[in-house]
C-alpha positions, 0 to 999 in steps of 0.5 A: 444263553449262548444259543439266545445270544446267537439267534438275537444276533442273527435277528439283528442282521436281518433287522438291519438288512430290512432297514436297508432294503425296504426303504430303497424299495419304497423310494423306487431305487430298488424294484421288486425282483432285485429286492427278492434276490437281495432278500434271499441273499442276505438271509443266506448270508446271516444264516452262513455267518452264524454257522461259520462260527462253529468249526463242526459245521463246515460242510453245512456252511459249504452246502448252504453256500452252494445251494444259495448260489443255485437259488440266486442263479435260478431267481435271476434267470426267471425273474429277469427272463434271461434268454436260454442261449445266454444262461440256462436255469439250474433246473433246465440244466438239471432236467437235461442232465437227468435225460442225458445220463447215458450220454454223459456217462459214455463221455465221462468214460472217453474223457476222464477214464481213458484220456485224463486218468491214464495220462495222469498215471503215465505222466506222474509215474514218469515224472517221479522216476525221472526226478530220481534220475535227475537227483542222481545226475548233475548233468540232468539237473543243469540240462533237463530242469530249464528245458522242463520249465520251458516246456511247462510254459508251453500253452496247451492250445499250441501243443494239443493239435500237434499231439493229436496229429501224432497219436490220432483222434482216439483217447491216446492223443488226449492221454498224451496231452495229459502226460505233457501237462502233468509231467513237469509240475510233478517233476519239479516238486519231486526234485525239490522234495528229494532235497528236503531231508534234513542234513543231519538225517542224511548224515545219520544214514551215512553213519549207518553205511546206507547206500544211495537206494537205502537212503532213498527209500528209508529217508528221502522219499518219505521226506519228499511226499508232501512236495510229491503230493503238492505236485500230484494235486496240481496235476489232478486239476490240470489232467481233466483240463488237458483232456477236455481241450484236447478233444476240441482239436479232434476226437471220436464222436463222444467225449466231454470236449467233443460234446461241448464243442458240438452243443455250443454249435447247436445252441444247446446250452443245457447240455453244455452246462451238463457236461461242465457239471460232470467235469466239475463233479469228477474234477472235485472228487479226483482232487479230494481222493488225492488230498485224502491219500496225502493225509493218509501217507503224510499224517506225520507232517505238521500241515496234516495236524489240527 
């Protein structure tokens, strides 16, 4: 009976949409092209609204939502004859993607693997080590953290050209930009996390005659993991952005930022969108990997329950 009621509820939503759309078309207030777009959107909305009620259908809801956006994008471009220079259709982007996989792969390796990933590892590792030093030194707490907040506020468009001139046009300069971008968010989160251990827990370690390092590795670092992973997730989104933007200010003849800059100048907007697609997929996968590691490491934390 519950399934029957759901189907009837979906039919009621579609009937309501038809009651609104059809009279508007008949009165000439809505042209046929817009009516088609609205019909697709309303149908997908009704389907997603029904699926969203089921907690075990989250991936399906997200997939349908994404496919709906692509279909609406395609319809708008085709029905309204949008210029290729302004917005290429998803099918045109997919065709360019399929025809340029060798170029996209080389750009991905140059920007993500060499620039973003190496800078991310160096910057995050240095930030955690520095956070432990800051935790041990009141002088660094008073001196370094204010400077860190100042450095974190500097715009990348100002620091990237300087680092490119210092480290050259290779991937090393892009990694340096990423190090600067990810260092301070991870540092601040780690310093806060090292203070998260409960006072009673610290007193218990003291009664066990634990020294600083024993207390750090047995209690304070595990307690800080949710904070550290929060910084790592923030840094995972900043790393790829920093590497791509840095390539706008000088790079070899490959890389996502280089390709986007050159393709815009050549009006090859399908190539630009293909690079954006690669960046979006790589960034999402990277963030997902960090979130998965967080779930495995901090399984005990209340945020990971349910």
